[in-house]
VEXDO-539745 format. One record per residue (C-alpha): x, y, z. Coordinates in steps of 0.1 Angstrom, whole numbers, plus 5000, padded with zeros to 4 digits. Example, Ala and Ser with C-alpha at 12.3 -4.5 7.8 and 13.67 -1.06 7.14 Angstrom:
512349555078
513749895071
//
This chain:
554154134469
555153904491
553953544490
552553344523
555953134515
558153424524
556653444559
558953294586
557652964600
557653094636
555553364630
552853144613
552952934643
552553214666
549553324646
548052974646
548552934682
546953284690
544153194670
543552874690
543753064722
541553334710
539053044700
539352884731
538853204752
535553304730
534352934737
534852964772
533253294774
529953164752
529552844776
529953074809
527353324794
524853014786
525452874817
524853174835
521653264816
520252884821
521152854855
520053134878
517453184907
514453294884
511753104887
511153054849
511952754829
515352694814
515452874779
515852624753
518552794732
520852844764
520652474771
521052394733
524552614734
525652414765
524852124746
526752194716
529352304737
529851924749
529951814713
532752104707
534851964732
533751614733
533051604770
531951814801
534751934814
533752324809
530352274821
531452124854
534152374858
531552644855
529052454874
531452384906
531352744913
527752774911
526252884949
523852584951
523352564984
521952924987
518852884965
516752594960
515552734922
519052764916
519852384921
516752284905
517652454872
521152274877
519551944877
517452024847
520352174828
522451844838
519651614828
519551784795
523051754788
523351364800
520751284773
521551494746
525051554750
528451394740
529051014753
532051144769
529651354794
528851024811
532550964824
532951334833
529651324856
531251024872
534051214888
531251464904
529051234917
529851324950
528951684945
525551604933
524951374963
525951664985
523651914971
520651664973
521451555010
521651935017
518252025004
516651705017
517051785051
515652135045
511852225046
511552395012
509552304982
511952334958
514452174981
512251854983
512051834945
515951894942
516651614967
514551354944
515951494912
519551424925
518651054934
517351034899
520551154883
522650924904
520450654894
520750734857
524650774859
525150464879
522750254852
524450374821
527950314835
526949964844
525549924812
527350134783
525249934758
522150194769
523050544756
522250794781
519450884756
518150544763
517350484727
518750134714
516849884690
515349554700
518449344687
520849564710
518249514740
518449104734
522149104731
522449304762
519949094782
521748774768
520548394775
521048394815
518148394832
519848564861
521348834840
517948884827
516348884858
518849174873
518349394844
514649394847
514949494884
517349784877
515049904848
512049904878
514250104901
515150364872
511550394862
510550424898
512950734902
511250884872
507850844884
508550994917
510051294905
506651354886
504451254913
506151504938
505951804909
502151744903
501851684942
502952034946
501052184918
497752264939
494852414931
496152794929
499052684908
497152444883
497452694855
500352574835
500952924816
502453074848
506153084849
506552904883
504252634875
506652614841
509652614863
508552304879
507152134849
510152194823
512351884834
509251654831
510051654791
512951454795
511051254824
508851164797
511451094770
513150834794
509850684807
508750584773
511850394767
512050244801
508250114796
509049944763
512349764774
510449664808
507349464786
510149324765
512149174792
508949084811
507748844785
511248704777
511548614817
508048454816
509348264788
512048144806
510548114845
507247984860
504748234864
504648204902
507948284906
507648634887
504248704906
506049024923
507449134890
503949164880
503149354909
505149604907
505149644869
501149684871
501649944899
504250144875
502050094845
499150294866
501350554877
502950604842
499450614828
498050874850
501351074846
500751084809
497151144812
497951454835
500551604812
498751564779
495751764797
498152064802
498552314776
502452384788
502852024771
500952024742
503052264721
506252114734
505651744733
503351484718
502751264746
501950874735
498950694750
499250374768
496550094765
493750044787
495349754803
498649634812
500149344788
498949014797
502548834805
500848494811
500148474775
502848504752
500948594720
500148914739
503549034728
502349084692
499949304707
502349544722
503049884709
506250094715
505250434728
507150674708
507551054721
507751314692
509251654701
507951904671
510552124658
509652464658
511552794656
512052914693
510553244699
513053374724
515853364698
518253664699
520653724670
524453714685
527053924672
529653704654
532154014654
533054214682
532554584671
534654854694
531955074708
534455314721
534255584695
530255604702
530355624742
531955984742
529256154724
526655994740
528156094775
528356454762
524956454753
524056314786
525856584806
524456854785
520656714788
521356684829
522457044830
520157234805
517356984803
515956794773
515556954741
512357114731
510056884714
511456574732
509656414759
511456304790
512455934795
510455924826
507456014806
508355694781
508855454809
505555554826
503755494793
505755144789
504755074825
501055134816
501054934787
502754634808
500154694834
497554664807
499054344793
499554204827
495954284837
494754114804
496953824814
495753824845
492053794834
492953524810
494653334839
491453384860
489453254829
491452964828
491452914865
487552924864
487452674835
489652454853
487852454887
484452384864
486352114848
487451974883
484052004895
482751804867
485351574870
484351494905
480651464897
481951224869
484051024894
481151004921
479050854896
481650604883
482250524921
478350454924
478450274891
481350064902
479449994935
476449884915
478849664893
480449494925
477049394936
476149264903
479649114898
478748934932
475648794920
476948704886
479848524905
477348324924
475348224895
478748124876
479647944903
476347734904
476747694867
480047594871
479147314894
476747224867
478947204839
481347004861
478746764867
477846774829
481446724821
481446404846
478946264828
480346314794
483346174805
481545854817
479845844784
483045854763
484545584787
481345374778
481645494739
485545334743
484345054758
481545024729
484245084702
486444804718
483544554716
482844664680
486244624669
486444294688
483244154670
484444304635
487544084639
485543834648
483443884620
486443884595
487643554611
484243384606
483943524569
487443384564
486243064576
483243054558
485043104525
487142814533
484342564543
482942654510
485842594491
486442264510
482742164503
483242244465
486342054464
484341764487
481641774460
484241744432
485941444449
482341274454
481741284416
484741144411
484240894437
480940804421
482440774387
485040544403
482440344421
480940244388
484440154377
485739994408
486839664398
488739824367
490340114384
491339994419
494640154416
492940474404
490540444437
493840394455
495440694443
492240904446
492340784484
495540894490
494841234476
491841264497
493741154525
496341414518
493941714513
492141604542
495241644565
495841954547
492442094555
492941964591
496042154595
494842444581
491742424602
493842364632
495942694628
493242904618
490642774645
492542864674
491243224683
487643154673
484743144697
482242864709
480942884672
484142834656
485042544683
481342374670
482342434634
485742274642
484041984659
481641934629
484741924608
486241654625
483141474625
483041494586
486641384583
485941064607
483041034581
485241054553
487840834566
484940564572
483740624535
487440544523
487640254548
484240134531
485340184494
485039804488
481139864493
480740104462
476940114459
476140124497
479240374503
477640604474
474140614490
475540724523
478140984509
474841134489
472841144523
476041304542
476041544511
472741654516
473041694552
476141914548
474142094520
471642164547
474042274574
475742484550
472742654542
472042714578
475742864584
475043114555
471743214575
473443254606
476543454591
473943684571
471943744605
475543814621
476444084596
473144264597
473644294636
477044404629
476344664606
473544784627
475744794659
478544974638
476345254627
474745314662
478445314676
479045604649
476045784655
476745784695
480645874686
479146174663
476946264689
479446264718
482146444697
479746724692
478646734729
482246724742
483347024712
480247244727
480947144763
484747254761
483647604745
481347674772
484147554797
486447764782
484048074775
482948034814
486348004828
487248344808
484248504827
485048334858
488848474858
487648814849
485248824879
487848694901
490348954891
487549214892
486549084929
490349124938
490849464927
487249544946
488849364976
492049544973
490249884971
488249775000
491249705022
492750035009
489450215020
489650045054
493250155058
492550515049
489750525072
491750365101
494850615092
492450915093
491450775129
494750745141
495451135129
492551225151
493851025181
497051215175
495651545176
493451455205
496151285227
498751565215
496151825227
496051665259
499551655267
499952025256
497652085284
500351965309
502452285300
499752535294
499652815319
496152895313
495352515327
497152575363
493552705373
491952375364
491552125394
490551805400
490151555428
491651195428
488651015429
487551155395
491351095379
490950755395
487750675376
489050795344
492350625347
490550295351
487950345324
491050415300
492650115312
489649895305
489450065270
493049915262
491149565261
488749655236
491249845217
493749505219
490849295206
489849545177
493549545167
493749155165
490749145147
491749395121
495249205117
493448885112
491049045087
492049365072
488949455054
486949515084
488349805105
484849915125
485849765156
489449875157
488250225147
485450255175
488250135201
490550375191
488350655194
487450575225
491050495239
492250815224
489351045242
489550855275
493250865278
493551225269
490651295297
492851085320
496251325311
493951625313
492651515348
496051415360
497351745353
494551925372
494751655404
498551765401
497852135409
496352035442
498651775452
501851795473
504951895451
506451565451
503251375438
502651665414
506051625400
505451255396
501851275380
502851525355
505551315344
503450985345
500751175325
503251295299
504950955296
501250795293
500551045262
503950955246
503450615248
500250635231
501450835204
504250585197
501550315197
499550515172
502750555153
502950205146
499350195138
500150405106
502750165091
501549855075
504849695084
504649795120
501149765124
500949385131
503549405161
501949735177
501649635216
499549815246
501849695272
503750025278
500750215276
499049995301
501850025322
501850405322
498050405330
498750215359
501350445370
498650715370
496050495386
498650405416
499150785421
495650845423
495250605449
498050755467
496651115468
492951015477
492051105515
493150825539
490050895560
488050715532
489750385541
488850405576
485650195585
482650325600
483250105635
486350275637
485450595635
483350615670
486450545689
488550775672
485951065678
485650985716
489550995718
489751325701
487151475720
488451325754
492051495746
490351805734
488251845766
491651755788
493152085768
490452335773
490152225811
494352265813
493752605793
491052735819
493252665848
496052865834
493953135826
492753145863
496353115875
496853425850
494253615863
495353575900
498753665892
497453955872
495554115901
498454075923
500754275898
498754505877
496754825882
494555065866
493455045830
496054745826
494454545849
490954625838
491754505801
493754205813
490554095837
488354185806
490253945784
490553665811
487153655820
486253625784
488553335777
487253165808
483553195796
484453075763
486652795776
483752665800
481052695768
483452495745
483952215774
480152205773
479752185735
482551935734
480651705756
477751745740
479551675707
480951375721
477451195727
476351325691
476551155661
480051095651
479551075612
477851405618
480851575636
482951395611
481251565580
480751915596
478452155581
480652165549
480651805544
484751805543
484751425553
488251445569
488951315603
490351565627
493051315633
494451385599
494451775606
496552015627
495452085661
493852475652
492252305622
490952025641
489352225670
488052485645
486052195621
484852055653
483452405666
481952465630
480552095628
478352125659
477152495652
479552655679
480652955656
478653185678
480953135705
483853185681
485853545683
488553685664
491653615680
494053815658
491954135662
491954105696
495754055697
496054375674
493854605696
495654495727
499054545712
497954905696
496754985733
500454895746
499354595764
501454335750
501854125781
499053975800
500053915836
503553795842
505353685810
502053585789
501553775759
498653795731
500653505707
500753285739
497253325741
496753255705
498652915707
496052805736
493452875707
494952595690
493252355712
490052465700
489152805719
488553135705
488753465721
485853755716
487554065729
485954385727
488354685733
//
């Protein structure tokens, strides 16, 4: 048998290369299958086994080259569901794939951005989610590329976080802002998904709902780590910077905390997440960064993914088996069954399919019942939640009222405590002064005691010296030298006592000064006694008397010292009692102050939250009013182009009154807007003024459109464009009120300008006769009647001339017809002349109005309408004839000419002077 050593090296290398190539082809094939199964257009969640194979493929090739080579070829712009699943798989690959995946994804950032921009411009439910998801992925890639210390799974230790943040405050500040931006993108995606899950899609077991909810598992994992790192960095920032500087950071963190807690609560209530992920619970209130010890109370949220065997695992063939040998008999049997039918005793496949479909229908019906029951349960739960929330709102309202009362009581109590604090401070100052006085008294007492002991010693020494002197006096003659020596010793001792007394009695009070004077007196007496030593007996008696006096003074001093000691002890005990009492009162007052300050801070926070809630409610009411006003104005602007509105008409006077009312409402709207900007807690004035402005402006636009239907073409076009411009400017103003940033700078100047334009056009369209004064009307009527009478007389003369010419030139029937026509015209002309004269003498106001109250002067009308209105206004209708009928009858009879050259149309032209013909042919 040949061994492996005998095989040539070239054959071995060829086999090895062939095996590697086959392995690579098999790997690419498996990856392509997994990607195609994971990313498809079915509205169902990505199966975990396909995503796991893709992630294992990135670890196998140490990158995401194969994944991106297949992902680039996916038709992402054709399906929003396909793009949504692509983002989900890419998120999982970034989190759990090989670390080099991040570098490979950096090269395809433009492709991800193009997909997001494409679907962001389209009005598609999944498309909007894809746009938000791509922004999250781009933020994730940028953050981890800038901070490689953080892996894509965001799982690092606290030591690595401290090392990454460093000691520079600017770096910590910047890293905190980037973490906030990262967390905002995650929360925005979750909020968009839950916003699309309306009541009809609230059952989390539906595949369409699960398709949207599946990516939120990775979002929950990211948010738990980002929240923990943000808390750590916020505490570190508060240890380096003052609290006022970080107010914006705290507000942004509190808003994110509320959103994240709401997100975790909603997710934990869904059955879909309960079997796939264990969601952590956040604390009831955010951490207090102003208290450094609160960091020890922080607990890191931990997300747990239970490891369960997937239910949809399918066994794979590790070895490919050729099926060529089994296909041929199968094809033969299929042809046989198609020709002769199935064998006896075997049912057709269609029966089996029908049974399977029936079973599927029954299964689906049971699932539908389950879904209905679950939906009903959710509806019941939601109704219960609504009732509980309404109860909570009522309770919060009561608590608000109670908090306001408590706040007033606490404010009064705080004032009393501040007054007590001032009293205690004054007592403490008095106590300190008493302590100082007591210490000074004690020092003075100590010095007095020392001086008293010195005096006792000095007195004893003097007594001894006095005894020696008495002995010496008995032997004066014998011991003269001894007396001299004793005298020197006494003088030395007295000098020494004098020096000591001078050194120690410098700082004494008036009593010490008196003692010093007494000592000086005693010294003088001793000197005198020493000078009178020669008189021994006499000096001895004097010394004994002086000794008795000193003994009495000593006793008196001892009694005074005892009294001072007793007073000092009583004062000292009293001071100690006062100190103890004041210390106890100070401790009690400090505790009460701390407790009241805590309660006051809590009440202030509650009041701030309630104030913010009130502001939000007022703003929401304003927004609803703005939306209603926009709807009213848009409906009014739509009437300008509505063909059904063409039949509606209105007068310029009514349009003028509506435009003036709308223009006046802008003043109330402007004052209400200024009041709301000054105090955003009260939007009542702005809401009322806004509703009135919307209705009056819409009424002005609608009546302007109706007025334009009767106006001349030029004025009608200008009026329609002005009304449309007024509506558009009003909508622009309302659009500024919808945004808090532009609410304060909203102006009504453009709206007022448009309304003034409508007002000006309405004034132009008003009849000019209304501007004529009553006294001018009579003159105008007289002039008009005079001209009309002259025209009628001229027409009578011309008719008589025509009659004479007709008699000369015509004969027979033509002559008879012409004579009858001209006679009728002559009679009518004369009657009209008489009526015009009567009309001239009548009331010009009655003539001006006429029977139909037209109110239009004849001067402003054509000549034919002028005469017709005049005749109708004075009741001359009985003399009116139908000239058109006469013309047609005469024409049908072949009598087109009257006399020489005067036909029926010419006679009709004479009717413009106020004459109508009544011809009976």
